ChimeraX commands (.cxc) that place a marker at each C-alpha (Angstrom):
marker #1 position 184.70,232.87,31.45 radius 0.5
marker #1 position 181.30,233.43,29.86 radius 0.5
marker #1 position 178.18,232.78,31.87 radius 0.5
marker #1 position 176.01,229.74,31.31 radius 0.5
marker #1 position 172.90,230.44,29.24 radius 0.5
marker #1 position 169.52,228.73,29.36 radius 0.5
marker #1 position 170.24,227.31,25.90 radius 0.5
marker #1 position 173.59,225.92,27.14 radius 0.5
marker #1 position 171.66,224.15,29.90 radius 0.5
marker #1 position 169.26,222.61,27.37 radius 0.5
marker #1 position 166.37,225.03,27.89 radius 0.5
marker #1 position 164.60,226.19,24.73 radius 0.5
marker #1 position 162.77,229.39,25.69 radius 0.5
marker #1 position 161.07,229.67,22.29 radius 0.5
marker #1 position 159.71,226.11,22.50 radius 0.5
marker #1 position 158.40,226.90,25.99 radius 0.5
marker #1 position 156.65,230.03,24.73 radius 0.5
marker #1 position 155.09,228.01,21.89 radius 0.5
marker #1 position 153.81,225.45,24.41 radius 0.5
marker #1 position 152.23,228.21,26.51 radius 0.5
marker #1 position 150.43,229.54,23.43 radius 0.5
marker #1 position 149.06,226.06,22.68 radius 0.5
marker #1 position 147.76,225.48,26.22 radius 0.5
marker #1 position 146.26,228.95,26.75 radius 0.5
marker #1 position 142.80,227.94,25.41 radius 0.5
marker #1 position 142.78,224.89,27.68 radius 0.5
marker #1 position 143.78,226.92,30.73 radius 0.5
marker #1 position 141.18,229.60,29.97 radius 0.5
marker #1 position 138.45,226.95,29.75 radius 0.5
marker #1 position 138.99,226.12,33.44 radius 0.5
marker #1 position 138.59,229.69,34.74 radius 0.5
marker #1 position 136.03,230.51,37.40 radius 0.5
marker #1 position 134.80,233.84,38.72 radius 0.5
marker #1 position 137.33,233.53,41.56 radius 0.5
marker #1 position 140.39,233.63,39.31 radius 0.5
marker #1 position 142.17,236.97,39.48 radius 0.5
marker #1 position 144.67,238.01,36.85 radius 0.5
marker #1 position 145.50,236.34,33.59 radius 0.5
marker #1 position 147.50,233.40,32.34 radius 0.5
marker #1 position 151.22,233.76,32.78 radius 0.5
marker #1 position 153.47,235.07,35.45 radius 0.5
marker #1 position 154.87,233.10,38.31 radius 0.5
marker #1 position 151.86,232.92,40.63 radius 0.5
marker #1 position 148.13,232.32,40.42 radius 0.5
marker #1 position 145.63,234.54,42.19 radius 0.5
marker #1 position 142.29,233.31,43.47 radius 0.5
marker #1 position 139.73,235.13,45.60 radius 0.5
marker #1 position 138.05,233.26,48.44 radius 0.5
marker #1 position 134.33,232.71,47.76 radius 0.5
marker #1 position 132.13,234.89,49.99 radius 0.5
marker #1 position 130.05,231.92,51.18 radius 0.5
marker #1 position 133.01,230.61,53.22 radius 0.5
marker #1 position 132.64,232.03,56.74 radius 0.5
marker #1 position 136.07,231.34,58.23 radius 0.5
marker #1 position 138.36,230.85,55.25 radius 0.5
marker #1 position 141.34,228.58,55.67 radius 0.5
marker #1 position 143.33,227.85,52.54 radius 0.5
marker #1 position 144.16,224.18,52.17 radius 0.5
marker #1 position 146.72,223.12,49.61 radius 0.5
marker #1 position 147.77,219.75,48.35 radius 0.5
marker #1 position 150.13,218.41,45.76 radius 0.5
marker #1 position 150.71,215.05,44.20 radius 0.5
marker #1 position 152.46,213.48,41.25 radius 0.5
marker #1 position 151.61,210.78,38.76 radius 0.5
marker #1 position 154.42,208.63,40.10 radius 0.5
marker #1 position 154.73,205.13,38.69 radius 0.5
marker #1 position 151.39,205.43,36.89 radius 0.5
marker #1 position 153.34,207.12,34.13 radius 0.5
marker #1 position 155.34,203.92,33.58 radius 0.5
marker #1 position 152.10,202.01,33.20 radius 0.5
marker #1 position 150.76,204.61,30.77 radius 0.5
marker #1 position 153.85,204.16,28.57 radius 0.5
marker #1 position 153.52,200.36,28.72 radius 0.5
marker #1 position 149.86,200.57,27.68 radius 0.5
marker #1 position 150.50,203.43,25.23 radius 0.5
marker #1 position 147.62,205.29,26.86 radius 0.5
marker #1 position 148.22,208.72,28.35 radius 0.5
marker #1 position 144.70,210.17,28.22 radius 0.5
marker #1 position 143.91,209.28,31.83 radius 0.5
marker #1 position 147.05,210.58,33.55 radius 0.5
marker #1 position 145.94,214.22,33.90 radius 0.5
marker #1 position 142.48,213.49,35.26 radius 0.5
marker #1 position 143.92,210.92,37.65 radius 0.5
marker #1 position 146.37,213.49,38.99 radius 0.5
marker #1 position 143.61,216.05,39.54 radius 0.5
marker #1 position 141.46,213.41,41.25 radius 0.5
marker #1 position 144.27,212.44,43.64 radius 0.5
marker #1 position 144.86,216.09,44.57 radius 0.5
marker #1 position 141.14,216.75,45.06 radius 0.5
marker #1 position 140.77,213.61,47.18 radius 0.5
marker #1 position 143.60,214.73,49.46 radius 0.5
marker #1 position 141.94,218.13,49.94 radius 0.5
marker #1 position 138.40,216.91,50.57 radius 0.5
marker #1 position 139.54,214.45,53.26 radius 0.5
marker #1 position 139.97,217.45,55.57 radius 0.5
marker #1 position 136.61,218.95,54.64 radius 0.5
marker #1 position 137.97,221.58,52.26 radius 0.5
marker #1 position 136.51,222.62,48.91 radius 0.5
marker #1 position 138.89,222.59,45.92 radius 0.5
marker #1 position 139.11,226.11,44.49 radius 0.5
marker #1 position 142.06,225.91,42.13 radius 0.5
marker #1 position 144.67,223.56,40.74 radius 0.5
marker #1 position 148.36,224.30,40.35 radius 0.5
marker #1 position 150.34,222.57,37.66 radius 0.5
marker #1 position 153.92,221.53,37.28 radius 0.5
marker #1 position 155.35,220.28,34.03 radius 0.5
marker #1 position 158.66,218.46,34.14 radius 0.5
marker #1 position 160.48,216.90,31.25 radius 0.5
marker #1 position 163.86,215.46,30.50 radius 0.5
marker #1 position 165.88,216.04,27.40 radius 0.5
marker link #1:1,2 radius 0.2
marker link #1:2,3 radius 0.2
marker link #1:3,4 radius 0.2
marker link #1:4,5 radius 0.2
marker link #1:5,6 radius 0.2
marker link #1:6,7 radius 0.2
marker link #1:7,8 radius 0.2
marker link #1:8,9 radius 0.2
marker link #1:9,10 radius 0.2
marker link #1:10,11 radius 0.2
marker link #1:11,12 radius 0.2
marker link #1:12,13 radius 0.2
marker link #1:13,14 radius 0.2
marker link #1:14,15 radius 0.2
marker link #1:15,16 radius 0.2
marker link #1:16,17 radius 0.2
marker link #1:17,18 radius 0.2
marker link #1:18,19 radius 0.2
marker link #1:19,20 radius 0.2
marker link #1:20,21 radius 0.2
marker link #1:21,22 radius 0.2
marker link #1:22,23 radius 0.2
marker link #1:23,24 radius 0.2
marker link #1:24,25 radius 0.2
marker link #1:25,26 radius 0.2
marker link #1:26,27 radius 0.2
marker link #1:27,28 radius 0.2
marker link #1:28,29 radius 0.2
marker link #1:29,30 radius 0.2
marker link #1:30,31 radius 0.2
marker link #1:31,32 radius 0.2
marker link #1:32,33 radius 0.2
marker link #1:33,34 radius 0.2
marker link #1:34,35 radius 0.2
marker link #1:35,36 radius 0.2
marker link #1:36,37 radius 0.2
marker link #1:37,38 radius 0.2
marker link #1:38,39 radius 0.2
marker link #1:39,40 radius 0.2
marker link #1:40,41 radius 0.2
marker link #1:41,42 radius 0.2
marker link #1:42,43 radius 0.2
marker link #1:43,44 radius 0.2
marker link #1:44,45 radius 0.2
marker link #1:45,46 radius 0.2
marker link #1:46,47 radius 0.2
marker link #1:47,48 radius 0.2
marker link #1:48,49 radius 0.2
marker link #1:49,50 radius 0.2
marker link #1:50,51 radius 0.2
marker link #1:51,52 radius 0.2
marker link #1:52,53 radius 0.2
marker link #1:53,54 radius 0.2
marker link #1:54,55 radius 0.2
marker link #1:55,56 radius 0.2
marker link #1:56,57 radius 0.2
marker link #1:57,58 radius 0.2
marker link #1:58,59 radius 0.2
marker link #1:59,60 radius 0.2
marker link #1:60,61 radius 0.2
marker link #1:61,62 radius 0.2
marker link #1:62,63 radius 0.2
marker link #1:63,64 radius 0.2
marker link #1:64,65 radius 0.2
marker link #1:65,66 radius 0.2
marker link #1:66,67 radius 0.2
marker link #1:67,68 radius 0.2
marker link #1:68,69 radius 0.2
marker link #1:69,70 radius 0.2
marker link #1:70,71 radius 0.2
marker link #1:71,72 radius 0.2
marker link #1:72,73 radius 0.2
marker link #1:73,74 radius 0.2
marker link #1:74,75 radius 0.2
marker link #1:75,76 radius 0.2
marker link #1:76,77 radius 0.2
marker link #1:77,78 radius 0.2
marker link #1:78,79 radius 0.2
marker link #1:79,80 radius 0.2
marker link #1:80,81 radius 0.2
marker link #1:81,82 radius 0.2
marker link #1:82,83 radius 0.2
marker link #1:83,84 radius 0.2
marker link #1:84,85 radius 0.2
marker link #1:85,86 radius 0.2
marker link #1:86,87 radius 0.2
marker link #1:87,88 radius 0.2
marker link #1:88,89 radius 0.2
marker link #1:89,90 radius 0.2
marker link #1:90,91 radius 0.2
marker link #1:91,92 radius 0.2
marker link #1:92,93 radius 0.2
marker link #1:93,94 radius 0.2
marker link #1:94,95 radius 0.2
marker link #1:95,96 radius 0.2
marker link #1:96,97 radius 0.2
marker link #1:97,98 radius 0.2
marker link #1:98,99 radius 0.2
marker link #1:99,100 radius 0.2
marker link #1:100,101 radius 0.2
marker link #1:101,102 radius 0.2
marker link #1:102,103 radius 0.2
marker link #1:103,104 radius 0.2
marker link #1:104,105 radius 0.2
marker link #1:105,106 radius 0.2
marker link #1:106,107 radius 0.2
marker link #1:107,108 radius 0.2
marker link #1:108,109 radius 0.2
marker link #1:109,110 radius 0.2
view
């Protein structure tokens, strides 16, 4: 029996690579002096700013949830991304932390 391929599972590697090329300029525009490494790979690297005396890394994650349904109903998707970032930042600042970076996750169905 032959092994299952990404294509068999509905994954289009070439389309994914094309998407990465299109978002590279957007990702680069968000860089700060604390970003280590370049776009790509499976992990992001960020140095801790030197003005933080006792560094503790705080992480948070959120999702757009049902707001996406509302966006489809209103045919308006331009606020979803900024809302997601705002929710993640709000969760982090409630414990007195400073947001240093943002991790993304892109999910889609066929």
